[in-house]
N, C-alpha and C positions, 0 to 999 in steps of 0.2 A: 416787797411782793410785787408780782406783775399786775398790770391792769385787767388781765383776764380773770382775776379772782372775783371781781364785781361785774355784775351784768350792766349796771347803769349808776349814775351819781346818787340816785335815791337809796339804792341798796348800800353803796359805800357809806352814805351818811348815817344810815341806821347802825351799821356795824361800828363806825367810828364813834358814834355817841356812846355805845356800850363800852368801847375801849376806854374812852375818856372817863366814864363812870367807874369802871373797875380800877383804873389808875388812881382816882381820887380816893376810893374806898380803901385800897391796899396802901396808899402812900408810896407807890412805886412810880418810877418814870413812865410816862405814856409810850415811849419808844420800846420799852421792855415788854409792856402789856400788848402793844401792837404786834411785836414779833411773835409772841406766844399765840395771841389770838389768830393771826393770819396763818400761822403754821397749822393750828387746829382746824381752821376754816378750809384750808386747802385739802387736808386729810379727809374731812367729813363731807365736804360738798360733792365730791365725786360720786358717793354712793347714796346721797340723801334724796329721798323722794318728797319730803315736805321741808321746803327751805326755810319756812317761817320758824321751825323749831331750832335752827342752827344756832342763833345767838344764845338761846337758853342752854343748849347742850355745851357750847364752847365755853360760856361763862362758868358753868359748873366744873368743867375740866381745868380750867385756868385756876380757879379757886382751890380745887383739890391739889393741883400741882404745886401751888404756892404754899399750901398748908403742909404738904409733905416736905417741901424744901425748908421750910421754917422748922419743922420737927427734926429734920436731920441736923440742922445747924445747932439746935439746942442739945441734941443727944450726942454730939460729936465730941 
């Protein structure tokens, strides 16, 4: 993703800590989580009024997407 996604290094660090934590929790490569996370961040950031909520919303969306993906694999 582009550097414009993050306003500064502090913001980048906050998001990347969460990316790392989700990766560990799910047992998935950090690169996969980073791609999902930054895609959601890009979608949500444009319309967000309170930026502090973005990590929570994005984490929930990623976890839901991964659960749905896992469910489809088991039902296929």
